[in-house]
N, C-alpha and C positions, 0 to 999 in steps of 0.2 A: 802230221798235226800242224795246226796253224795258229798264229797270233795275228790279230788284225784290229785296225781302228777304222771305223766308218766315217766318211766325210762327204762333203758335197751333197747335202740333203735338201730336198724340197718337200713340203708337207702338202698332201693331197686331201682336200676335204669333200670331194664330190661323191664318194661312194663308200659304202661299207663293204670291205672285202668279203667278210663272212656272208653277208646277204647276197652278194653277187654269186658266190659259189653255191649257196643254198638254193638259189633259183636256177642253178645250172645254166647260167647266162654269163659266160666269161668273155663275150665280145663287147667291147666298149668303143667309144669314139675319141678322136683327137680332141674334140671340144671339151672332154672331161678334164683335161689338164689346164683349162683356162683359169681355174681358181687356185692353182698351185702357188705357194709362196715359200720363201726360204726359211729353214730352221736347221738345227744341228742335232747330231747324235754321235756319241762315241761308244764303241764297244770296248771296254777297258780290258786289256790282257792281264793275266795274273801269272807271275813267274817268280823264280828264286832270285836273290841278289847274286850278281854276277861279277864279283871281283873288284878290280881297281875302279875308283870313281873318276879319276882323270888321268889320262895317259896319252902320250904322243901317238902311240900306235893303236889307240882306240880300245874297244871291248876285247879283253883277253879270252883265250881258250874257246874260240869259235872259229869256224871256217866260213867266212863271208867276205863281202866286198870291203875294199879299203875304207877306213874310217878313222877319225881322230876325236879325242875327248878333251873337254875343258871344264872350267867351273867359274861361277860368278857369285856375287853377294847381293842379296836384296831381301828386305824385310817382307815376310809373308807367312802363310800358313800351309802346312803340308796336308796330305790327303786325310790324315786323322784329326785335323783341326789344331795341331800343335804349332806354336810359333817356330819358324825356321828362318835361317839367314843364308845358308850356303846351298847352292844348287849346281847341278851337273848337266853338261850337254854332251851329245855325241852326234857327229856330223859326217856325211859321206865325203870322201876325198882326203886331201892332205891339208895341213894347217896353212892358212893364208900367208903367214909370215915366211913360209918356205918358198913361195913363188912357184913357178912352173905350171905346166898343164897336167892334170890327171884325167885320163880318159876311161870312162866306165862303159863296158859293153851293155847295150840296151836292146835286147831282143823284143820284138813285137809279135805276139801270137794272136791272130784273129780267131775268135770263137763264135761260130754261128749257132743259132738256136733251132733245134728240131722239135717242134711242138706236136705231141702225140695225143692219141685218144686214151681213155681210161685203161684199155687193154694193151696199150703199147704200140698199137698199129699207127701208121702214118695218118695224119689228120688233114682233111680237106674242108674248106668252106667255099661254097659256090664254085666248086671245081678247082679251087686254087689250093695248092699244098701250103700248109703252115710251116714255112721254113724261112727264117730270117738270116740273110747272108751278111756276115761281117766283112768279107773280103772287099766289098765294094767301097769301104771307107779307108782301106789301107793306104792308097796313094795320097789321100788328103792328110792322113795322120803323119805319114813319113815326110810330107812336105811342109809340116806345120812348124811353128817357132820352137816346139819342144826339141826338134832335131835339126832344124835349119837355122842359119845365122841371120840376124837382123841387127839393126842399129839401136843401141841403148846408151843412155847417159852414163851408166856405170862402167862402161868399157871403151877403151880408145880404139878398139877394133870390133867389127861385127861379131856377134856371138849368139849362143842359144839362149832361150828365155830363162831356163833354170840357172844357168851360169850368170846371167845378168842380175838376177835376184840375189844370188850368193855374193857377187862382187859388191852390190849395193849394201848388203848386210854387213860385210866385213871391210867396208871401204877404207876405214882408218887404219886397218891392220894389214890389208892385202898388198903384196908386191904387185907392180904393174903387170907382170906376166902370169899372175895366178889365175887359173881357170879350172873349172870342173865340167868336163864335156861328156856328152852321151854319144856313143857310136851306135846308132840305130841300125837294126837289120830285121828283115821279115822272116819269120819261121813258118813251119808247116801249119796250115790251118787246122783247127780242131773243131769239134762239135759238142755242144751240150744238149742232151736229150731230156726233155721235160714232159712229165705225164700230166694230163688234164686234171685240174684240181689244185695245181701248184702255180698256175699262171693265169693272167688276164691278157688280152691282146686287142689292138686296134689295127684295122686294115688300112692300107694306103688308099687314096682316092680311086685308083683303078681296080681295087678289089684284091690286090696282091698283099702278101705278108711282108713286112708289117710296119705300120707307122711307129709303133712301139710295143714292147712287151713288158708287163709287170710280173715279177717273179717273187714268190715267197722267199724271204731272206735266208731262212735256215736251210731250205731246200737248195738254194743257190750255192751257199758256202759249202755244203756237203758235196755238191756236184762239181765244185771247182777244185777243192783241195784233195790230195790223195789221203786215203785212210791209213795206208802203210807205205813205206818207201818204194815197194815194188809195184804199187798200183799204177796201171797204165790206162785205167778207164776214165780218169778225170783229165781235164785239160792241163792242169799243172803237173800231175803225175806223169802223163804221157810226154810232156815236153822235157821234164827232168830226166826221165829214163831214156829218152832219145838223145840226151846231151845237148839239146837246143837251148836250154836255160841252165845256168850254173850258179854256184854260190858266189861268184865274182860279179854277177850282173844285177842290173835293175830291170826286171822283166815286166812287160806290159801284156796283160790279157785283155784284148780289145773286143768289146761287144757292140752290137748294133742296136742303139736305142733300147737298151735293156736296163730297167730300173727296178729296185728292190722295195718290198714292203714287208711289214710285220704287224703285230697287234697294235703298235703305236701309230701306224699310218704309213705313208709313202712319200717321197721316193728317195732311196739312196742311189746316187749317180756314179759313185766310185768309192773305193777304199784302197789303202795301201797296207801291207802286211808282210809277214814272212812265213814260209813253210819250213819247219825244222825237222830234221831227220837225224838219226844216230850216226856218229862217225864210224870210221873203219880204219884199217891199217894204212890205207893210202893217204889219210890226212891226220894221222896221229891220234885217231879215235876221239876227236873233238866234234862237238855238235855242228852239223851243217845247217846253215841258214840261207834259204833262197828268198831274196827280197823281191817281192812281187807287188803289182797293183792290178786291180780290176778297174778298168775305166770304160765308160760308155761313150761312144760317139753320140752327140746330141744334135739332131736335125733342127734347123730353124723352125720357129713357130710353136714349139712344144712348151717351153718354159719362159720365153721372153729373153731379153738381152743379157740377163744375168747368168744364164746357163745355156750355152750353145756351142756347137762343134767341139773344140778341144778344151772347153772350160774345165770339165772334170779331169781330163788327162793332165793338163798343166798343173792343176791343183794338187793332184796326187803325186806327181813327179817331184815338184818342189818340196812338198811335205816329206817325201822320202829322203831327199837330200839333207833335210834338216833333222829328221827323226827316223832313221832307217829301221830301227827295231821297236818302234811304237811304244817306247817307255816300258818295255816288258819286264825289265829288271827292277822296276819300282824306284829307280834312282835316276838314270840318265833321261833327260828331257821331261822329267817332272818339274813343273814350274810353280811359282806362287799362283794361287787361285786368281783368275782374272775374269772380268766382265767386259765383253766386247760390245761395240755399238749396235751390232745386230741381235743382241740379247744372249749370245752364247756365253755360258759360264763353264770354264774348264780349268784344269791345272796341268796341261801338257803343252808341248811345243808343237802344236798343230797350226802351222802358219797360215793355212788357207781358211781355217774355220773362223778366224777373227773377223774376216771381211766378206765371206761368201754371202751372196745375195744382196749386198749393198749397192745402191745406185753408183755406177762408175767402177764397180769391182772388176769388170773385164776391160782389157786394154786392147783395142783393135790393132792388129799387126797384119799387114798385107805382104804376102810372099807368093810369087808365081801367079799373080792376078787374083788370088783368093784372099779374102779378109777373114782372119782367124780371131778368136776371142779368148786368149789365155787370161787366167785370173790373176790379178794383183795379189800380193802376199804381205802379211805382217812380217816385220823384220825383228831380229833377235833383241835389239834394245827395248822393244815394246814389252817383251816377256821379262826382261831384266828390270823393268820399272826404272829405266835409266833416263835421267834428265840432266843435261841435254843428251839427245841420241848421238852416238858416234858413228851412225850409218851415213850414207851419202846425203849431203845437204841437211843433216840433222833430222832425216826422215824416220818415220815409223812404219811406212808401207812403201811398196814399190811394185810396178812402175808408177802407179798412181799414188804420188806422195801426199795427195790431199785426202785420202781415205781415212787415215789415222793422224789426227793432229794433236792428240793428247793421250796421256796414259790412263789405264784403268785405275780407279781407286783401289787401294789394297782391300782384298776380299778375304773373309773367313771361309772355312771349308763349305763348298756348295753355294757360295755367295749368299750365305744367310746373314 
């Protein structure tokens, strides 16, 4: 089973998905994405309350990665529209006041797409097999700022992008040697097989597959997550059962220009989540939570400068660090309702959603001769409605501190 929050969304107004399928014409062109613009969507998980609201050792009675909890006070309204003042957070790693480096295993599982005919047979267009290979993007992802060090103002030593954002966020509290680092590693490539009628596709200029693939969101989620713990037919299930991703990891399932759509439109470029499975005698019979993200590599020229290369991956990884369990207990990382400059209205600690799609939201970082575009993030004081901010330099966003210069007005439920 899974709990997930969708982020990094672009809205596609060029085509009705239903009409495309009705016409049995599922091949589109790259030009179709030229009208895309940023918007937001969250799929809210529903779960039981899960014990202590704030604790040094984080969420109790689960088997998952290291995390810590805290709380703060701010006037606002809860999900039911009731006034509330006390709010709770849960974050990956160890508390910044402790100092030292926490290293989290971060396996990367490349997932290629095998696009099939209605009868399940391999599909060809103009003699070319419709198979979109994810492994071609692995070297660039592993060489990106998500896993490699670069220079940031929040750290006296070069560090990874996610750690730089976390250090900026807790700048007034963190000891100089406090870091939360990812140990990236590449795991066995997996394949997601999709049947015609659940996807649209655009070919590369040379006629090969694929410039991008649009996948029905429900189909995608069902094909990604295991239905039961023993399921090895899905990418997450296969990786879990092979021991290549564990409950102690932040696991990336990397897709090649693979974007999701549903009845509301297109396109989801990534989401973070967890797969939960029953415990057993080996872990004291507590719930197992595998923290994962689906992130698409985004080739240049599809969505413009706001969404390119590792924009989605950086967005999802930093959001995972700040909200590993996607507010699923209805307590941790539920925030006062906020209204962002990009129009997003939410009540959760999804740091990337506040600024996604804004001009200047991506911050170019050059490593190994390649210029990447990780996304800046909103910082915790912005969600705390704290003035002045106690983050680095009084900022509300990072690395681009000019993205957020003021707080959201206090909002009632749904920003009504």
